N, C-alpha and C positions, 0 to 999 in steps of 0.2 A: 385534588384528592389523590394521594399516591396509592400505588398498588401494594397489596400485602406482600411481604418478603418471606421466603422460606429459607431454612438453613439446610445445606447439604454437606456432606463430607466427600472429598475427592482425594485420590492418591497423588503421590509426587509427579508421576508421569503425566497425568491430566493437568496438574497445576502448571508444570513446565510448558505444556502446550498452550495453555491459556497466556502465559507470560510471553511466549514467542509470537502470539498473534494479537497482542495488545499494544496500544499506543500509550507509551509510558506517560504517567501523570494525567491521563485523560480517560482511558478505559478502565472500567471496573471489570472483575471477572464475569459479572452478569452481562455487561456489554459485549464481551467476547462471545460468550455462550449464545446470546441472543443472535448476533451476527452470523455465527457459524451454524447454529441449528436451524435458524429460520431462513437462511439464504436459499436453501433448497426449496423451501415452500414458496419463496418469492420468485425463484427462478422458474418454478414450474406453475406459477399462477397463470390461469387461463383467462383470457379476455374474449373468449368466443371463437378465436381464430387459431388456437394452439398455444404453445408456450411462448413466453416473452423472451426477447433476445437479451444477451448479457448487458447490452448498452441500456435497454429499458430498465433492467433491474438496477444497474449502476446509477441511473438517473435518480433513484429514490434515496440514495445514500448522501452523506455529506461530501463536499469536494475534498479531494486529497491535497496534501501539502505542495504538490507540484503545480496546482492550478494557477497561482500567481505567476509562475514562469511561463505557462502556456498563455495566460492573458496578456503578458508583457511581449508576446511574440518571440520569445527566446527558445521555445521548444514547441513541439506539436504532438498530438496524440499519435501513437504508433512509433514515435522515435525510440530508438534503442538506447539502453544504458549498458555500460560494461565495466567490470572490475576485473583486473588481472592480478593474480598473485604470482609474481615472477619466480620467487623462490620455490613455490610448490608446482609451478607450471600449470596453474588452473586459471580458467577465465569463466566468469559468470555474466550472464546477460539477463536483462529485464526490459520490459516495454512500458512506456507511459500510456496510461488509459485516457479515455476521453474526459474523464472526471478528475484527472490529476492524481490518480493512484498509481502504484508501481505493480505491474504483474510479472511474476517470475515464470519460467517455462512450464512448471507443473500446474499452472492455472491459478495459483493462490495470488490474491491481491492485497496490497498493504497501503494504508493511507499516507505513509511516508517511507523514505528509502531505507533507514537503518534497520527496521524490523525485517524488511525484504532481504536485505544483504545478510543479516544475521541468520536468517532461515537457510539461505544458500550456503554460507560458509560454515555455519555451526559455531561461529564465534561472535563475541560482542564487537561490533565494527561500526564506524561512522559512515553510513551510506551517503551523506551529503559530501563528505570529503573524498570518499573512495570510489563512488560510481562516476564514470565519465559519460557525459552526453556525447554519443557517438557522432551525430552530425556536425557538432561544433568542435569536438575534441576537448571540451572544457569540463572541469569538475562541476557537479551539481551546485556545490556551495557557491561557486563564482556566479552561476546563473541566478541562484537565489539572491545573492547580494545585488546583482545588477537589476533584478526585477523589483527589489525593495526600493532601490534608488529611483526607478522610474515612477513608482507609485507616490513617492514623496515630492515629486516635482509638480 
């Protein structure tokens, strides 16, 4: 049985926020609102001994798109990702989380790299092709292709 749905009106700024924090062709606006509004509730959920760690909260969400790369042994949680815009002389960094998400320095986490890099740069950008996995010096796209090849064997 599905939950009853309500209709709300939002302004353009809120809608733009929802778009920036959604996984294209996967998330609905409701998914983004649920994740954003209820994450504080989940993060502060008490199990008798205080608040839960970010890792405990993260363990309840679906794995991010970098998980196959981690499982293939091509990257590890905590590894840095970097994108350098030479023309603008800007460098953006992110970190791979334990559940395969991408965390940017302000603490926001994304299930895949493109929305993370889009949030950092303010432009539509292919995070798979533009983020470099710092330890290996290779683009994420190459690591993703190599992980896919390993799972097909």
